[in-house]
C-alpha positions as a Markdown table, in Angstrom:
| # | Residue | x | y | z |
|---|---|---|---|---|
| 1 | Met | -8.2 | 22.8 | -6.6 |
| 2 | Asp | -11.2 | 20.7 | -7.9 |
| 3 | Phe | -10.0 | 21.1 | -11.5 |
| 4 | Phe | -6.6 | 19.9 | -10.4 |
| 5 | Lys | -8.1 | 16.7 | -8.9 |
| 6 | Tyr | -9.9 | 15.9 | -12.1 |
| 7 | Ile | -6.8 | 16.5 | -14.1 |
| 8 | Ile | -4.9 | 14.0 | -11.9 |
| 9 | Leu | -7.6 | 11.4 | -12.3 |
| 10 | Gly | -7.7 | 12.0 | -16.1 |
| 11 | Ile | -3.9 | 11.5 | -16.3 |
| 12 | Leu | -4.1 | 8.4 | -14.1 |
| 13 | Gln | -6.8 | 6.9 | -16.4 |
| 14 | Gly | -4.9 | 7.9 | -19.5 |
| 15 | Ile | -1.6 | 6.4 | -18.5 |
| 16 | Thr | -2.9 | 3.2 | -17.0 |
| 17 | Glu | -5.5 | 2.2 | -19.5 |
| 18 | Pro | -3.2 | 1.1 | -22.4 |
| 19 | Leu | -0.1 | 0.3 | -20.4 |
| 20 | Pro | 0.3 | -3.2 | -18.9 |
| 21 | Val | 0.0 | -2.0 | -15.3 |
| 22 | Ser | -3.7 | -2.5 | -14.6 |
| 23 | Ser | -5.9 | 0.6 | -14.6 |
| 24 | Ser | -8.5 | -1.1 | -12.3 |
| 25 | Gly | -5.7 | -2.1 | -9.9 |
| 26 | His | -4.5 | 1.5 | -9.6 |
| 27 | Ile | -8.1 | 2.8 | -9.1 |
| 28 | Phe | -8.6 | 0.3 | -6.3 |
| 29 | Leu | -5.3 | 1.3 | -4.8 |
| 30 | Phe | -6.0 | 5.1 | -5.0 |
| 31 | Lys | -9.5 | 4.6 | -3.6 |
| 32 | Ser | -8.0 | 2.9 | -0.5 |
| 33 | Leu | -5.1 | 5.4 | -0.1 |
| 34 | Phe | -7.1 | 8.6 | -0.7 |
| 35 | Lys | -10.6 | 8.6 | 0.8 |
| 36 | Thr | -12.3 | 10.8 | -1.8 |
| 37 | Asn | -15.7 | 10.6 | -3.4 |
| 38 | Leu | -14.1 | 11.3 | -6.8 |
| 39 | Phe | -13.0 | 7.6 | -7.0 |
| 40 | Asn | -16.6 | 6.5 | -6.3 |
| 41 | Asp | -18.1 | 8.7 | -9.0 |
| 42 | Leu | -19.5 | 6.3 | -11.6 |
| 43 | Asn | -20.3 | 9.1 | -14.0 |
| 44 | Leu | -16.7 | 10.3 | -14.0 |
| 45 | Glu | -15.4 | 6.7 | -14.5 |
| 46 | Ile | -17.7 | 6.3 | -17.6 |
| 47 | Phe | -16.6 | 9.6 | -19.1 |
| 48 | Leu | -12.9 | 9.0 | -18.5 |
| 49 | Asn | -13.1 | 5.4 | -19.9 |
| 50 | Phe | -14.9 | 6.9 | -23.0 |
| 51 | Ala | -12.1 | 9.4 | -23.5 |
| 52 | Ser | -9.5 | 6.5 | -23.5 |
| 53 | Phe | -11.7 | 4.5 | -25.8 |
| 54 | Ile | -11.8 | 7.3 | -28.3 |
| 55 | Ala | -8.1 | 7.8 | -28.2 |
| 56 | Ile | -7.4 | 4.1 | -28.9 |
| 57 | Leu | -10.1 | 4.0 | -31.6 |
| 58 | Ile | -8.4 | 6.9 | -33.4 |
| 59 | Ile | -5.1 | 5.1 | -33.2 |
| 60 | Phe | -6.6 | 1.9 | -34.8 |
| 61 | Arg | -9.2 | 3.7 | -36.9 |
| 62 | Glu | -7.9 | 2.3 | -40.2 |
| 63 | Asp | -7.8 | -1.3 | -39.0 |
| 64 | Val | -11.3 | -1.0 | -37.5 |
| 65 | Ile | -12.8 | 0.5 | -40.6 |
| 66 | Asn | -11.2 | -2.1 | -42.8 |
| 67 | Leu | -12.4 | -5.0 | -40.6 |
| 68 | Ile | -15.9 | -3.7 | -40.5 |
| 69 | Lys | -16.1 | -3.1 | -44.2 |
| 70 | Gly | -14.5 | -6.5 | -44.9 |
| 71 | Phe | -16.8 | -8.3 | -42.5 |
| 72 | Phe | -20.0 | -7.0 | -44.2 |
| 73 | Thr | -18.5 | -7.3 | -47.7 |
| 74 | Phe | -17.8 | -11.0 | -47.0 |
| 75 | Ile | -21.3 | -11.6 | -45.8 |
| 76 | Gly | -22.8 | -9.8 | -48.8 |
| 77 | Ser | -20.6 | -11.6 | -51.4 |
| 78 | Lys | -20.4 | -15.0 | -49.6 |
| 79 | Gly | -17.2 | -15.6 | -51.5 |
| 80 | Lys | -13.5 | -15.4 | -50.8 |
| 81 | Lys | -13.3 | -11.7 | -51.1 |
| 82 | Cys | -12.5 | -10.2 | -47.7 |
| 83 | Ala | -12.3 | -13.7 | -46.2 |
| 84 | Glu | -9.2 | -12.7 | -44.1 |
| 85 | Glu | -11.0 | -9.7 | -42.6 |
| 86 | Phe | -14.0 | -11.8 | -41.8 |
| 87 | Lys | -11.9 | -14.4 | -40.1 |
| 88 | Tyr | -10.1 | -11.8 | -38.1 |
| 89 | Cys | -13.4 | -10.4 | -36.9 |
| 90 | Met | -14.4 | -13.9 | -35.8 |
| 91 | Leu | -11.1 | -14.3 | -34.0 |
| 92 | Ile | -12.0 | -11.2 | -32.0 |
| 93 | Val | -15.4 | -12.6 | -31.2 |
| 94 | Val | -13.9 | -16.0 | -30.0 |
| 95 | Gly | -11.2 | -14.2 | -28.0 |
| 96 | Thr | -13.9 | -12.1 | -26.2 |
| 97 | Ile | -16.1 | -15.1 | -25.2 |
| 98 | Pro | -14.0 | -16.1 | -22.1 |
| 99 | Val | -14.0 | -12.7 | -20.5 |
| 100 | Gly | -17.7 | -12.3 | -21.3 |
| 101 | Ile | -18.6 | -15.5 | -19.5 |
| 102 | Leu | -16.3 | -15.1 | -16.5 |
| 103 | Gly | -17.3 | -11.4 | -16.2 |
| 104 | Leu | -20.9 | -12.3 | -15.7 |
| 105 | Val | -20.0 | -14.9 | -13.0 |
| 106 | Ile | -17.2 | -13.5 | -10.9 |
| 107 | Lys | -16.6 | -9.8 | -11.5 |
| 108 | Asp | -18.9 | -8.4 | -8.8 |
| 109 | Pro | -18.1 | -10.9 | -6.1 |
| 110 | Leu | -14.4 | -10.5 | -6.9 |
| 111 | Glu | -14.5 | -6.7 | -6.6 |
| 112 | Glu | -16.4 | -7.0 | -3.3 |
| 113 | Met | -13.8 | -9.3 | -1.9 |
| 114 | Leu | -10.9 | -7.2 | -3.1 |
| 115 | Ser | -12.5 | -4.0 | -1.7 |
| 116 | Lys | -12.2 | -5.6 | 1.8 |
| 117 | Asn | -8.7 | -7.1 | 1.2 |
| 118 | Val | -6.9 | -4.5 | -0.8 |
| 119 | Phe | -3.5 | -6.2 | -0.3 |
| 120 | Leu | -4.7 | -8.9 | -2.7 |
| 121 | Val | -4.4 | -6.3 | -5.5 |
| 122 | Gly | -0.7 | -6.3 | -4.8 |
| 123 | Phe | -0.6 | -9.9 | -5.7 |
| 124 | Gly | -2.3 | -9.0 | -9.0 |
| 125 | Phe | 0.4 | -6.5 | -9.7 |
| 126 | Leu | 3.0 | -9.3 | -9.0 |
| 127 | Val | 1.3 | -11.7 | -11.4 |
| 128 | Thr | 1.4 | -9.2 | -14.2 |
| 129 | Ala | 5.1 | -8.4 | -13.4 |
| 130 | Ile | 6.1 | -12.0 | -13.6 |
| 131 | Ala | 4.1 | -12.7 | -16.7 |
| 132 | Leu | 5.7 | -9.7 | -18.5 |
| 133 | Leu | 9.2 | -11.0 | -17.6 |
| 134 | Leu | 8.3 | -14.4 | -19.1 |
| 135 | Val | 7.8 | -12.9 | -22.6 |
| 136 | Met | 10.3 | -10.0 | -22.6 |
| 137 | Lys | 12.4 | -11.6 | -25.3 |
| 138 | Ser | 9.5 | -13.2 | -27.3 |
| 139 | Asn | 8.9 | -12.2 | -30.9 |
| 140 | Gly | 7.1 | -14.9 | -32.9 |
| 141 | Ser | 6.7 | -15.2 | -36.6 |
| 142 | Lys | 2.9 | -15.3 | -36.8 |
| 143 | Glu | 1.2 | -12.3 | -38.4 |
| 144 | Asp | -2.4 | -11.3 | -38.5 |
| 145 | Asn | -3.5 | -13.9 | -41.0 |
| 146 | Asp | -1.7 | -16.7 | -39.1 |
| 147 | Ile | -3.7 | -16.4 | -35.9 |
| 148 | Thr | -5.8 | -19.6 | -35.2 |
| 149 | Tyr | -9.0 | -20.0 | -33.3 |
| 150 | Arg | -6.9 | -22.0 | -30.7 |
| 151 | Asp | -4.7 | -19.0 | -30.3 |
| 152 | Ala | -7.8 | -16.8 | -29.9 |
| 153 | Ile | -9.1 | -19.0 | -27.1 |
| 154 | Ile | -5.8 | -19.0 | -25.2 |
| 155 | Ile | -5.4 | -15.3 | -25.6 |
| 156 | Gly | -9.0 | -14.8 | -24.5 |
| 157 | Leu | -8.4 | -16.8 | -21.4 |
| 158 | Cys | -5.4 | -14.6 | -20.6 |
| 159 | Gln | -7.6 | -11.6 | -21.0 |
| 160 | Ala | -10.3 | -13.1 | -18.7 |
| 161 | Ile | -7.7 | -13.6 | -15.9 |
| 162 | Ala | -7.3 | -9.8 | -16.0 |
| 163 | Leu | -10.8 | -9.4 | -14.5 |
| 164 | Thr | -8.9 | -9.4 | -11.2 |
| 165 | Pro | -7.8 | -5.8 | -10.3 |
| 166 | Gly | -4.1 | -5.6 | -10.3 |
| 167 | Ile | -3.7 | -8.0 | -13.2 |
| 168 | Ser | -3.5 | -6.0 | -16.4 |
| 169 | Arg | -5.8 | -6.7 | -19.3 |
| 170 | Ser | -3.4 | -5.3 | -22.0 |
| 171 | Gly | -0.5 | -7.0 | -20.2 |
| 172 | Met | -2.1 | -10.4 | -20.1 |
| 173 | Thr | -3.4 | -10.3 | -23.7 |
| 174 | Leu | 0.1 | -9.2 | -24.9 |
| 175 | Val | 1.5 | -12.1 | -22.9 |
| 176 | Gly | -1.0 | -14.5 | -24.4 |
| 177 | Cys | -0.3 | -13.3 | -27.9 |
| 178 | Leu | 3.5 | -13.6 | -27.6 |
| 179 | Leu | 3.2 | -17.0 | -26.0 |
| 180 | Cys | 1.1 | -18.1 | -29.0 |
| 181 | Gly | 4.0 | -17.1 | -31.3 |
| 182 | Leu | 2.6 | -13.8 | -32.7 |
| 183 | Ser | 5.0 | -11.1 | -33.7 |
| 184 | Arg | 5.2 | -8.1 | -31.5 |
| 185 | Lys | 3.4 | -6.0 | -34.1 |
| 186 | Ser | 0.5 | -8.5 | -34.5 |
| 187 | Ser | 0.4 | -9.0 | -30.7 |
| 188 | Leu | -0.2 | -5.3 | -30.1 |
| 189 | Lys | -2.9 | -5.1 | -32.8 |
| 190 | Tyr | -4.8 | -8.2 | -31.6 |
| 191 | Ala | -4.5 | -7.3 | -27.9 |
| 192 | Phe | -6.2 | -3.9 | -28.6 |
| 193 | Met | -8.7 | -5.3 | -31.0 |
| 194 | Leu | -9.9 | -7.4 | -28.1 |
| 195 | Tyr | -10.1 | -4.2 | -26.0 |
| 196 | Phe | -12.9 | -2.7 | -28.2 |
| 197 | Pro | -15.8 | -5.2 | -27.6 |
| 198 | Val | -15.1 | -5.4 | -23.9 |
| 199 | Ser | -14.9 | -1.6 | -23.6 |
| 200 | Val | -18.1 | -1.1 | -25.6 |
| 201 | Val | -20.1 | -3.5 | -23.4 |
| 202 | Thr | -18.7 | -2.0 | -20.3 |
| 203 | Met | -19.6 | 1.5 | -21.5 |
| 204 | Ile | -23.2 | 0.4 | -22.4 |
| 205 | Leu | -23.7 | -1.0 | -19.0 |
| 206 | Gly | -22.2 | 2.1 | -17.4 |
| 207 | Val | -24.5 | 4.4 | -19.4 |
| 208 | Lys | -27.5 | 2.3 | -18.3 |
| 209 | Asp | -26.4 | 3.0 | -14.7 |
| 210 | Leu | -25.8 | 6.6 | -15.5 |
| 211 | Val | -29.3 | 7.1 | -16.9 |
| 212 | Gly | -30.7 | 5.4 | -13.8 |
| 213 | Gly | -28.7 | 7.4 | -11.4 |
| 214 | Gly | -28.9 | 10.8 | -13.1 |
| 215 | Leu | -26.2 | 13.2 | -14.1 |
| 216 | Val | -25.1 | 16.3 | -12.1 |
| 217 | Val | -24.9 | 19.0 | -14.8 |
| 218 | Ser | -22.7 | 21.2 | -12.6 |
| 219 | Leu | -19.9 | 18.6 | -12.8 |
| 220 | Leu | -19.8 | 18.5 | -16.6 |
| 221 | Gly | -17.0 | 21.0 | -16.8 |
| 222 | Tyr | -14.9 | 19.0 | -14.4 |
| 223 | Tyr | -15.7 | 15.8 | -16.4 |
| 224 | Ala | -14.6 | 17.6 | -19.6 |
| 225 | Ile | -11.2 | 18.6 | -18.2 |
| 226 | Gly | -10.7 | 15.0 | -17.0 |
| 227 | Met | -11.6 | 13.6 | -20.3 |
| 228 | Ile | -9.2 | 15.9 | -22.2 |
| 229 | Phe | -6.3 | 14.7 | -20.1 |
| 230 | Ala | -7.4 | 11.1 | -20.2 |
| 231 | Phe | -7.5 | 11.3 | -24.0 |
| 232 | Ile | -4.1 | 13.0 | -24.3 |
| 233 | Phe | -2.3 | 10.6 | -22.0 |
| 234 | Thr | -4.0 | 7.5 | -23.4 |
| 235 | Tyr | -2.7 | 8.4 | -26.8 |
| 236 | Ile | 0.8 | 9.2 | -25.4 |
| 237 | Ala | 0.9 | 6.1 | -23.3 |
| 238 | Tyr | 0.0 | 3.8 | -26.2 |
| 239 | Lys | 2.7 | 5.3 | -28.4 |
| 240 | Trp | 5.2 | 4.7 | -25.6 |
| 241 | Leu | 3.9 | 1.1 | -25.2 |
| 242 | Thr | 4.4 | 0.5 | -28.9 |
| 243 | Ser | 8.0 | 1.6 | -28.7 |
| 244 | Leu | 8.8 | -0.6 | -25.7 |
| 245 | Val | 7.0 | -3.7 | -27.1 |
| 246 | Gln | 8.8 | -3.4 | -30.5 |
| 247 | Asn | 12.1 | -3.1 | -28.7 |
| 248 | Gly | 11.5 | -6.0 | -26.3 |
| 249 | Lys | 11.5 | -3.8 | -23.2 |
| 250 | Leu | 8.3 | -5.0 | -21.4 |
| 251 | Trp | 10.6 | -5.8 | -18.5 |
| 252 | Lys | 10.6 | -2.1 | -17.6 |
| 253 | Phe | 6.9 | -2.4 | -16.6 |
| 254 | Ser | 7.8 | -5.4 | -14.5 |
| 255 | Ile | 10.2 | -3.3 | -12.3 |
| 256 | Tyr | 7.4 | -0.7 | -11.6 |
| 257 | Leu | 4.9 | -3.5 | -10.9 |
| 258 | Phe | 7.2 | -5.3 | -8.5 |
| 259 | Ile | 7.7 | -2.0 | -6.6 |
| 260 | Ile | 4.0 | -1.1 | -6.4 |
| 261 | Ser | 3.1 | -4.7 | -5.6 |
| 262 | Leu | 5.5 | -4.8 | -2.6 |
| 263 | Phe | 4.2 | -1.4 | -1.4 |
| 264 | Thr | 0.5 | -2.5 | -1.7 |
| 265 | Ile | 1.0 | -5.8 | 0.1 |
| 266 | Ile | 3.1 | -4.3 | 3.0 |
| 267 | Tyr | 0.8 | -1.3 | 3.4 |
| 268 | Phe | -2.5 | -3.1 | 3.5 |
| 269 | Ile | -1.8 | -6.5 | 4.9 |
């Protein structure tokens, strides 16, 4: 029975992490619906997030390797060689700044407020649903090399809005990309390139807390099974997301979000 619980949590993490439905919103919702200590296990959260991170890193491994190599090659040569890769890395940095600043200021107070007013998470789901509807037909002409620093700031601000549980990070960054005129393919890439620095910082802070709080060795087997399912379903969910974005079917997520938004608001108000 315990293994089954960890499998469910792994699947929940895996599905909601890449999809534009807000993983944090679902965790808040499940914490409130099911009074179980599993949802308050920081160690488990760190391990499951790490599994999702590895899955997405594997998907984008070639892009990540090329960008890292290009970045340091440009710095070393100080010429035009790999200038495009260097610029793309800087666009990732610029796009990450808004969420970094706002995260330090409002994240903890916001989560405390929402923990006492869970119905507000429903409004977060509603915001994501409406935002996805706004861009369901969008497919710009800008490719990777056409992204500007202005675009990066706008997209970064969209990502920062998603600090609110219920508002999806991947959803809002995709919306920002499409509103800035990026193609669907470039939107997917840039949205998930912005995921990496935020995820790395979050994991570092989590590991710091983990070291301070200690690790229950007897639970490692349960964590492992949860990680396996989180990894598998993150990979599957991203592939599904790619198909829906390329075919202009983000509206399908809006339907789900409208339903869960209505349920959350009515149930907890």
